TIVEXRO-125082 format. One record per residue (C-alpha): x, y, z; residue in three letters. Coordinates in Angstrom, 1 decimal, padded with zeros to 4 digits, always signed. Each point is the difference from the previous one (the first is absolute). Layout:
% TIVEXRO-125082
+--------+--------+--------+---------+
!      X !      Y !      Z ! residuo !
+--------+--------+--------+---------+
!      X !      Y !      Z !     ALA !
...
+--------+--------+--------+---------+
//
This chain:
% TIVEXRO-125082
+--------+--------+--------+---------+
!      X !      Y !      Z ! residuo !
+--------+--------+--------+---------+
! +142.9 ! +086.2 ! +146.7 !     MET !
! -003.6 ! +000.1 ! +001.3 !     PRO !
! -002.9 ! +000.0 ! -002.4 !     THR !
! -003.4 ! +001.5 ! +000.4 !     MET !
! -002.9 ! -002.2 ! +000.8 !     THR !
! -003.3 ! +000.1 ! -002.0 !     ASP !
! -001.7 ! +002.0 ! +002.7 !     ALA !
! +002.8 ! +002.6 ! +000.0 !     GLN !
! -000.2 ! +000.4 ! -003.8 !     SER !
! -003.8 ! +000.6 ! +000.1 !     TRP !
! +000.4 ! +002.5 ! +002.9 !     THR !
! +002.5 ! +002.0 ! -002.1 !     LEU !
! -002.2 ! -000.1 ! -003.1 !     ILE !
! -003.1 ! +001.1 ! +001.9 !     ILE !
! +002.0 ! +002.7 ! +001.8 !     GLY !
! +001.4 ! +001.3 ! -003.3 !     PHE !
! -003.5 ! +000.0 ! -001.6 !     LEU !
! -001.5 ! +001.8 ! +003.0 !     THR !
! +002.6 ! +002.7 ! -000.1 !     THR !
! -000.4 ! +000.4 ! -003.7 !     THR !
! -003.8 ! +000.4 ! +000.3 !     VAL !
! +000.4 ! +002.5 ! +002.8 !     ALA !
! +002.4 ! +002.1 ! -001.9 !     VAL !
! -002.1 ! -000.1 ! -003.1 !     LEU !
! -003.0 ! +001.1 ! +002.1 !     GLY !
! +001.9 ! +002.9 ! +001.4 !     LEU !
! +001.2 ! +001.1 ! -003.5 !     VAL !
! -003.5 ! -000.3 ! -001.5 !     MET !
! -001.5 ! +002.0 ! +002.9 !     THR !
! +002.6 ! +002.8 ! -000.4 !     SER !
! -000.5 ! +000.1 ! -003.8 !     PHE !
! -003.8 ! +000.2 ! +000.4 !     HIS !
! +000.3 ! +002.9 ! +002.5 !     ARG !
! +002.4 ! +001.9 ! -002.2 !     THR !
! -002.1 ! -000.6 ! -003.1 !     LEU !
! -003.2 ! +001.1 ! +001.8 !     GLN !
! +001.7 ! +003.1 ! +001.3 !     ALA !
! +001.2 ! +001.0 ! -003.4 !     GLY !
! -003.4 ! -000.6 ! -001.6 !     LEU !
! -001.7 ! +002.1 ! +002.7 !     THR !
! +002.4 ! +002.9 ! -000.7 !     ALA !
! -000.8 ! -000.3 ! -003.7 !     VAL !
! -003.7 ! -000.1 ! +000.7 !     ARG !
! +000.2 ! +003.2 ! +002.1 !     HIS !
! +002.1 ! +001.8 ! -002.6 !     GLU !
! -002.5 ! -001.0 ! -002.8 !     LEU !
! -002.9 ! +001.2 ! +002.1 !     ARG !
! +001.7 ! +003.4 ! +000.4 !     GLY !
! +000.7 ! +000.3 ! -003.7 !     GLU !
! -003.6 ! -001.0 ! -000.9 !     ILE !
! -001.2 ! +002.7 ! +002.4 !     GLY !
! +002.2 ! +002.6 ! -001.7 !     THR !
! -001.3 ! -001.0 ! -003.4 !     VAL !
! -003.6 ! +000.2 ! +001.2 !     ARG !
! +000.6 ! +003.5 ! +001.3 !     VAL !
! +001.6 ! +001.0 ! -003.3 !     GLU !
! -003.0 ! -001.5 ! -002.0 !     ILE !
! -002.5 ! +001.8 ! +002.3 !     ASP !
! +001.8 ! +003.3 ! -000.7 !     GLY !
! +000.0 ! -000.6 ! -003.7 !     LEU !
! -003.7 ! -000.9 ! +000.1 !     ARG !
! -000.7 ! +003.2 ! +001.9 !     THR !
! +002.1 ! +002.0 ! -002.5 !     GLU !
! -001.7 ! -001.6 ! -003.0 !     MET !
! -003.4 ! +000.5 ! +001.4 !     GLY !
! +000.7 ! +003.7 ! +000.6 !     THR !
! +001.4 ! +000.4 ! -003.6 !     GLU !
! -003.0 ! -001.7 ! -001.6 !     PHE !
! -002.5 ! +002.2 ! +001.9 !     ARG !
+--------+--------+--------+---------+
//
């Protein structure tokens, strides 16, 4: 039964580590893009809601100003 030489062992170890780092990089990149897209959607939704609240407050301010006069 043939055995692996020292060089072959190191080649397999380095190949495994390289593959592991590459897969980890791809997963982290995908996770980052997904998270960034989700946060961007939440940011846009909050800006819309804040705009709605501002419009309602402006209407209330106008109504109160009219009532106090």
